[in-house]
N, C-alpha and C positions, 0 to 999 in steps of 0.2 A: 423579392423575399422568398426564401425557401418555404415549402409547405410541409406539414407534419401529418403523418398517418401511421396507424398500427402496421407492423410488418410481421412476417413469419420468422420462426427461429432460423430457418435456412437463409433468409435474406439478411438477418442479423449477423450470422456467422460469416456469410460470404463478404459482407462489407468490411467486417473487422479484418478478414484475411487480406484485404487490399492495403492495409495500413502497416506502417513500421511496427506499431505496438498500440496497445490500449490497456487500461487497468483490467485486471482479472475480475474486478467487481462490476465491470460493464459487459461481461460475457453472458450469453443466455443461460449457461450452466449455473451461474451464481444465483439465479432465481430459485433453483431447486434447493440450494444450500440454505437459503432464507425462506423456507417453506411456510413460515408463519405470516409472511407478507404476500398479498396479491401482487402479481407481476404482469408487466406488459413490455413488449419490445416495440419501439417506435423508430421511424426513420424520417430524415429530412430529404426532400426532393426539390431539385431546381426546376426552372420553367420547362426544360426539355424532358423532364421525367427521370433524370439521372439521380441516383441516390448519392447524397453528399454528407450525410451524418447519420448517427445511430445513438440509441440510448436504451439502457435497461432501466425501467421505472419500477420501484417497489412501493406499494401502497399499504400504509398502516392505518387501519380503521380506528376512529375514535370510539370509546365505549358508548354503546346504546344509540349511536348516531351513524347513519350511512354517509359519513364524510371522512376524508382521508388526508393524511400527510403523504405527498408524493415525493419520494426520495430517490435521487439519482447519485449513488455513491461513486465518487471520483469520475463523475460524468456531468453532462453528456459528452459524447465523442463528436465534437463539431470543430469548425475552424475558429479556434480561439484567438487567432491573430487578426480576425476581422475588425475593421474600424467601426462596424455597426453591429454589435452583439444583439441589439434589440431585434434585428431582422431574424436572428436565430432563436432568441429566447421568447419573443412575443407569441409566435405560433405554438411554441411548446406550452406556454402557460394557458393559452386559449384551449388547447386540446385537453390539458389536465383538469382545467375547470369543468369541462363537460363530463369528465370522468368522476366528478365529485370531490376534487381536491380542495381543501380549505387553505392549504399552503404548499409551497414547493421548496424542497431543499436540494441544492446542487453542490458539487465539489469540483470546481474547475481544475483539470489536471495540468495546471500552469505553474511553473516555478517563478517565485518572486525574488528570492535571495539565496546565495550560497556562501558558506564559510569553510575555510580550509581546516584540515586536521590541526595544524599548528595554532590557528586562532582559537579553536575549541579548547585545546589543552591549556593555552595561556589564560583563557577565560575561567576555567575550573581552578587554576592556580591562583588567580587574582581574587582576594577576598572582597574587593569592591564590586566585582561583577557577579550578578546573581541570575541574569537572564541572557540568553543568546542574542536577543535583540539589542542589548546594550553595546554589542561589539559591531563596529562598522563592517558590513559584509564585504567579502572579497569580490563578489560579483552581484551587481544589481541588474535584474532582467527587465528591460524596457517593456516587453510584451506583457509580463506579469503586472507591471505598474498600470498599463493601459486597461487591462482586464479589471483591476480593482476600481479604477476610476469610473469605467463604464457601468459596472454593476451598481456602484453607489448612486450614480446618476439615474439608473433605471429603477431605483427603489428597493434593490435587494439589500438585506441586512446581514452583515458578517457575524458569524457565530464565534465569538472570541474565546480563546483558551488562556487561562491564567496559570502558567507554570506547569501544571500536570498534563495528563492525557485528556483529549477531547472525548466526549461521549460518542461521537461518530468516528470518522476516519482521521488519522494523524495529520496535522498541519506541518509538523517538523519530522523529517526522516533522515536517515544516514545512508548514503549511497557510495559505492565504489565504482568510479568510471572505468569501463573496460575498453574504451575506444579513445585514442588520442585525437582530439578534434579542436578546432578553433571556436566551435559553437557549443551547443548543448551536448549533454552526454548521449543523447540519442541522435546526434547529427552524423554526417559522414566523417570518415577518418580511418586511421589505421588501428586494427585490433591490437590491444596490448598483449604482450606475451605473459605466460605464467611467471617467468622470472622477473619481469618488470613490475607486475602486481605484487609479488612477494617482497621485492626490494622496497616497495612503497609502505609496507607494514612496519610497525615499530619493532624494536629489538625483542620485546617480550613475546609478541605474536610469532615472530620467526623462530624463536627459541622453543616455544610451546609446540609449534607444528613439527619441528625437528624431534622434540622429545617424544611426541605421540608416535612418530614413525619408529623411533629407537625402541620404545616400549612394546611395539608390536600391535598398536591399535589398528584394527582393520575396518574400513568404511565400505559398506555395500549399499546398493539400491534395493529396497524392499518391495514387497508386493502388498496387495490389499490384506492378505492374511496376517501380515506383520503389523498392521495397525493396532492390534490388541496389545502387542508388546510395547509399541510407542506410547499408547494411551496409559498403560500401567506406569511407565516412567514419567509421563506428563502429569499424572495425578500426584505422584511423589513430589515432582517439582512444584506443583501448585501448593501443596501442603507446606513445603519448605519456604517458598517465597511469598506465601500469603495472598494468593489470588484464587478466584473461583474457576475450576476447570470445566471445560465443555465435555459433554458425554461422548462416548466412543461413536455413537450413531452419527454425530455431527461430522466427524472426520471420514466415516464411511460414505456418507452422503456427498461430502466434498470430493472425495476420490472418484466416486461413480459419476457425478455430474460433470466435473471438469475433464475427466478422461473421455467421457462420451461426447463432450463438446468439441474435442479436437483429436479424433482417433488417429489422424495422420501425424500428430505431434506427441510422441510418447513421454516427453518431459513437461507437458502442460502441468501435471501434478506428479511430484516425485517424492517418495519417502526414503529417507536416509537413515542408516543404522551404523553406529560406531561401537565395535565390540573389542573387549580386551580379555583374552583367555576365555572366550565364550560368554562373558558378562556384558550386557548392554549398558554402556556408560554414557551414551548420548544418542539422541535421535531427533531428526528435524524433518520438516516438510518444506519443499521448495515449489514454486510455481513459475512458469515462464509463458509469456504471451509475446510472440515476435521477438523484438530486441530487448525486452525488459524482463529480468529475472528477479524474483523476490524470495527472500527468506521469510516464510510465513509463520511457522510455529516451531518451537524448540523445547527439548526436555533434556535434563542431565541428571546423573546419579550423584548423590552426596558422597557415596563411597568411590574410591579410586579417582578422585579429582586430579590427583597428581599425574595421571597418565594423559591428561589434556585431551580428552575425547571431544569436548566442545570445539576446540580449535581445529582438530583434525576434520570434523564433519563440516565445519564452515569452509575450510580450505578445499575440501572435495566438491562442495557446491559451487564455489567460485571457479574452480578449474572446469567444472562442467558447463558453467555459463560462458566461459571463454571459448570452450570447444564448440558451443552452439552458436557462436557469433553474436552473443548478446552485447549490447552497448553499455549496459549498466547492471550492476548487482545491487539490489535494494534490500537493506537490512530493516526496512520499515521504521516504525515510530520511535522517536526519542522525545523526551519532554524538552520544553524550552529552558528549564532551570539548569543553571551551572553552579548552583550553590553546593559546595563540597560537603555540606552537612545533610543534603537532601538524599533520601534513600534511592532515588532514581538515577543518581550520578554514576553508580556502579555500572548500570546498563550502558550509559553513554560512553564511559571509559572503555568498556569491552568493545564496543563498535568502533570507537575512534582508533583503536589499535590496528584496524584494517587499513588505515591510511587513506580513507575516502574523504568525503565532505559532508557537512551538515547542509541540508537543503530545506528551504521553506517553500511550501506551496500556498496557493491563494486561500486555502481553507474552505470551510463550508459556509454557504450563504442561503438565507431563507427569503422567500417572497410571500408575505401574507396575502391570501386572496379574500378570505373572510376574516377580518381583523378581530372580531369578537371571539370566534372559535380559536384563532391563533393565539390570542392573549390567554385564553383559558388553558390551552395546551402548553404554552410557555410556562405559565405559573405551575401547572402540574409537574412538568419536567424539572423545574427548579426545586420544588419541594421534594421530589423523588431523589434528586441528586444530593 
């Protein structure tokens, strides 16, 4: 059974560098982005002392009590194909209990199901289909099924999502595979060309990308100084689309932390700006860790929507991911709902146009350590939600 102990930030970074990829939420830099949480880097070590796993743990303190929810977003980074996950998770829980955790929340980075673009489009068009899970998936992942079974047997509790977005990390995402492979999108295989990816998009997306080019939309990579312009457009987007925007300081911290985390990788954090005749019409943030590229945040102007800046900037990010040798371009969360009347469907339809696939992950799982405190915390979160 591997042992668990705290590790340095250097040990954390060095171990991640040996892997094809890992979630950016498990990088040491992410701890600085979430500065309101106490953080700790931990490692798993085999009998010979070789490091075989890593995790970023975020601790959220209960009010007035020195007890914590230990949260491992989209982690830990361990061998999830193991037939004995208890050998990995038991020493983790033992360590976190000593740190004062009343409960542990993990997000196994393991895929359970995949649906094709065609299936998602058919589901939206079918009035009888309201949820993605009502459609038989194109791919059922045996490893994902094993993980769910083992976690249930070990006493972990799945944090279910009903239709909308989860309070934590998304269980359903939309991804564009950038590698032709017989296995997962992060497996070995031939890199897809720009032309192949473009042909996989729907007619509207291809037309909009072409229109943006014809209208003279220019997409450039920005610097930290350009974050203020991004943020101004992002606040405008938040007002239009009715969500609460994050402050500018959050994005400055994200830029500084993720850039410092991987100075040898200039596209770990990248700001994109789409301009038309000098006007900023769309702006996005992308993140890449190894073979996985994410579209993280986006903003667009209500004016000049006809020049299709949002399509142009997405295409620039996809081309950049292909050039970097990424295996997958991840547009992040979608809701499970396919109800045509639901306000979230527009976001799904935008992402579906890229010709990728809907992907379900294992989701987030809790293990109560102190059941009384966990129940009180659960009740508080439900009331707050």
